[in-house]
N, C-alpha and C positions, 0 to 999 in steps of 0.2 A: 342512159339517162342521167344528169347533172339530180344532183340532191343538195339542196343550197343550205338546208339545215344540218346535213352530216359535214358539210365543208365546214358552217359557224361551227359545230362543236370541235371539229379537229385543229380548226384553228385555234380555238379557246384552249384547248386543252395541250398544245403547242406553246400558247403564250406563257401556261403556268409552268410547264416544266423548263422551256428552254431559261426562262428566269432562275428558277431553281437550279440548272448547269452554271448560269452566268454566279450565283451564289459559289457554288463548288470551284469554279475557275480561280477565286482569290479566298477562299478559306483553306484549301487543298495546302497552297504553298505556305500560306500564311502557318496552318498548322505543323507543316513539314520544320520550317525555321522555329518553332517555338519546341519543337523538339531534338533537334539537332543540332550546329553549326557544321557539319559535314559535307560540303557542298556536294559531292558526289550523291548523297543519301538525297539530299535535297531535288538532287536532278532527278533521281529514280521517280521519284513521285511526279513527274511532269511527264515521265517517258512510261510510265504504266499504262496511260490512257491510247496512247499510242501503240502501245504493243498488244493492248487488246484487239485493236483494226487489222495488225498483220496478221494477228495469228487466228482470230474467228470471222473477220470479214467475210471472206469468200464462203466458206459453209453457213453461216449467218444467210446470205445470200439466198444461195439456195435451199434451204430452208424455208428460209419468208416465201420463197416460190410455189411449197407444197404446203404450207400451214394456212389458217384462215389468218391472214392479215390484223384484222381487229382484235383477234384472241392474242397474239402476238404480241399486241402494242401494250393491254393490259397488264399479260404476264411480266415483260420485261418492265411495265411501270410498279409492277407491286416488289417485283424483287431486286429493282434498284432502292424501293424503299425500303425494303427490309434491312439491305447492307448499308445503308448509311442510317438505320436508328438504329441498328448494333453499333456502329462507330460512336455515333453520339453518346451511348451508352458509355462505350469504354471511356471518353474523354470525359462523360460527367466524372467517373467512379477514379479518373487518373492514371488511367490502366491502357490504354492508348500509347501505340509505339511506331516508329517508322515502318517497321514492317506492317503492320493491321491497316494502316494507312495506303499505303502502298499497295495491298491487297484489294482494299475496299475500292480503290480510285480503280483499278485493273476492273473489278467485276461489275463496276458502273459502266465502265469503257464497252464491257461485255454485251451489258444489258443495250445501251447505245445500238451494236452492232446488230443487234435485231429490230431496234424500234423503228430508226430510223430508214434503212431501206423499206419496211414493212407502210409507216406513215407517208413515205413519198410515192410506194407503189399504189396506195388510197387514192393518193391526189388525182389521178385522171378517171378515176369510178364518181367519186362525188364533184370535180368539176367540170367531168363532160371531156371531148376530147378535141371540142373546138377550141383553135391555136389562142384565142383571144380572151375564152374565158379561164382557161388553162395557164397563159402567161398573169392575167390578175390575180388568180389563186395563188400561183408560185411567188409573185410580188408580194402578196400579204405576208405570206409565208417567211420569206426570207428576211421581210420587213419588223415581223414579230423576232425570227430569231437572234437580228443584230441589236434588237432594242433590249431583248431577255438578255444576253449572253454578253454584251461590249456595257450597256446604258444604266441598266435596272439593276442587274442582278450582283454584278461586281462592287460598287458600292455598299449595298446590303449585306454581302459577304464578310465585308470590311467591318462595318458596324456593327454586325451580330456577333463576330466573333471578337472583339472587344469588348462584348455584354459577356462574355462567355465563351469559350473554345467550343462545346459542343452545340453551342443553339445554331449556327450555320447546316451541320450535319442535319439537326433534327430539322430545323426546316424546310432543307431539299427532300428528306424523305417525306413530309407532311406535302409540296408540293407534288411529288411524284404519287401519293394516295391521290390527290386529287384530280391530277391528270387520268390516273386509269379511272376512276369513276364516271369521268366524261368522255374518257374511250366506251366503254360498256353500254354508252347510249348510241352509239353511232349506229344507224340504219344498216341489216346486213346485206352485202353487194353479193349479187348472185353472181356465178365465175362458173365460165365454160369447164367442163373437166378436160383435163389433160392429161398425158402420161408423165409419172414421177423415177426419173431413172437414180440409180444409188446417189448418193450424195456426191463422192469423187468424182465421178462421171457429171453430174450436174456442173460443177464449179467447173470444171474442162471446158464444158457446154457452152458456161455463160462468156469464160474468157476467149472462147473460139469466135464467138458470136459478135464480141466487142470489137475483138480483134480485125475481124474479117469483113465489119462493115465500114465501107469506108468513111461513112460521114460521124459514126461513131466512135470509130478510131481518130479523127483530128479532132470531136471535142476534149477527149481523154486526152490527148497533145496538148489543147489549148489548156485543159486545166491544169495539165502537169507544168506547163513553163508558164501560166501566170503564178501560182503557187510557190514556183520554185523562186522567179524573180521577186515576188512580194516576200518570202522569209528571209533571201537574201538580202534584201534591202532594211528588213525590221530586224534585224539578228542582234543588231548592235546600237540601234536606233536610242535607249533608254541612256547608254553612256553618251552619245553626240549630243542628246537632247538636255543634257547635263555639262557636259564638257565646253559643248561649242556654244548651244542656245540659252544656257545660263536658268534654263527650266528646271525647278526645285520638282520634288517628289506630287505636290499637287497641281504644278504645271503640266507632268507630264502626263497624269490622268487626264487633266483637261482636252491635250493633243490625243488622247485618243477618244476621248468622248467626240470629239470633232471627226474623226473617221467613224463613229459609229452614229451620227448624225444624219452625216453624208451619204450612209448606207439606210439609213432609215427612209430618206427621202429619195432615192433611187427605189426602195421597195414600193413607195405610190409613186413614182412621174413614168418610171418605165413601162409598165402595162399601158399607159396614157399617151406616149409618146412613142415608143418603140414596141409595141405587141409583135410588129409581123416582123423587125428583123430580122435577117436572116443570122444564125450564129457564128460564121465565120466574121461577118462583118462587125458584130460587137465582139470578139476578141479582136480583132485588127484595132479597132477603136480602144477599148480597155488596154491593151497592151500597150500602145502608141501613147494614154493618158497615164499608164503606170510608169513610163519610161522619163516622161515630161515631170513626175511628180517628183521621181528619185531625184534629177538633177538639178530642179528647183531647189530641192532642200542643201541635197550637197554642196552647190557651190552660191545658195541664198545665203545662205547662214542669219537669215533672219527669224524671231519667232514667228511673228504674221506670215509670212510663206510658207512655212511650216504646218503652219495650223491650216491655211487654206489646201496647201496639198494635203495632207492626211483627210480633209474632209472631202476632195476630189477621189483620192484611191478609195475610201470607202464607197461613195458610190457607184465606183467603177468594178470593183467587188458584186456588189449587192446585184448590178445591171447583167455582168456575166454568169453568175448566177442563178437569178430569174430566165435571162433567155435561155443560155444552155441548156438547167434544167430540163424548161417546158422540152424545147428539140430533141434531147435524149428520150424524152418520156413520150412524145408522139413517133420517136424513129421504133421503139422497141414493142414488141406484144408483149402484151399481159402477161405472159407465161413465164418470160426472161427479165421482168422488171425489176425484182430483186434483187439477182445477180449483175444485171448491168450496172446498176444501183453499186452496189458492195463492189464491184470491179472499178469503176472511177471512184469511187472514193478511195478504195486503197492508195489509186494514182496518185489523187488528190492530197493524202496525210502522206505519201514515201517522199513527194516530189517537193512537202513543204518541209517534213524532216530533214532532208535533203541540203535544203535552200538554208536553213538555219544554221547547220553543221559547216557548210562553205560559207558562209555568210561569217560565224565565228573564227574563222581560220585567214581567212582574209584581212579582218578586221585586226587579227593579232599580229598578221606580220608587216602590212603596208598602211594599217591607219584607219579610222574610224568613218573615210569618207571612201576607202577602196569597195566595201560590199555594195555600196548605193552605184557607184560608177558601173561595178559589174552589172547588176541588176539593170540599169541603164542599156547597156550593150545588150544584154539577153532579150529584157522588153522588146527592144526595136529589132532586132531579129526575126522575133517569133510574129512581130507584128505585121512585119515583110511578107512573110511568109501565108499570115492568114487574109491579106490583102490582093493576094496574088490567087488566094483560090476563092477568095469573094468574087474575084472579077470574071474566073471562070464560070 
């Protein structure tokens, strides 16, 4: 039974929370650069969030499946607020260090390991399991996610950091408190009782479920291929934008904003135009689009081509997130949703990190266009695979 009011509350909480995440995306590296000029230590801050998912992602998904998801969400929000408020106090007192920043980012990431699977597992309960309704809900959620993390939050993080180093962390803490208060008002969703094996066995059963389910396995493969190619091309895009496209810092920020605008538009349009599209078709089209995007940027060498291409890439990324996410939710029984989401998220994060590493290596060895050309080849091959799956 759909809960329209509950869905609106969930989306409102997500809007506030992800904007705070966007603030942290900018504030954390700025704080790291203010505390040290050691590239390795600055890199540790960025790696801390990935490490949280790699270490805690799978067990968190298993625990989400056995706990009350609404309680998981507001507890994770309150704990993240407490962590960031503590770091803001350290920054205000000039007692912050790289170590405390790494710990704070890591712990906030651990909170996300619980909050994200719980919120996405609640989506079918609040939106219903009708494909069109669920696609609209996911389109709204991903549009909000792109707006908060990529368009609204980062500039706010930069502005508040310039006003005072502690301010963006305090603002992010406040956003988690407001999100927690909203989540507390979500309607209680009755759940059928099911058995809860030990956490280790639950993790194994979740991985086995995704690996043995042909459609979910292909969806995970699609996410992995898309994320790997995306991060392969993006790894040194900032250098390409500066050295080849002659974009300064403001121009590069505008380039990233064009991708966010494309993603927001896709979150609105996909449920209207492609809500019934099969996930393999969506991956085939999106991967083809990604191959064309990187080809246009690598060989076009013009600013306007790059802006248009990144907008298309942002739209494609949101489209596969919406259609693929809806398909995974409908293919998974409620008792397995948390574990399925955590397992696929781990594939996505692992492939993203690997793509960024390989992209940096290729750029160092063969030049700034090499990662983009490699992304073209990989995305094209993956698109052919999903086109064959779609024809079947």
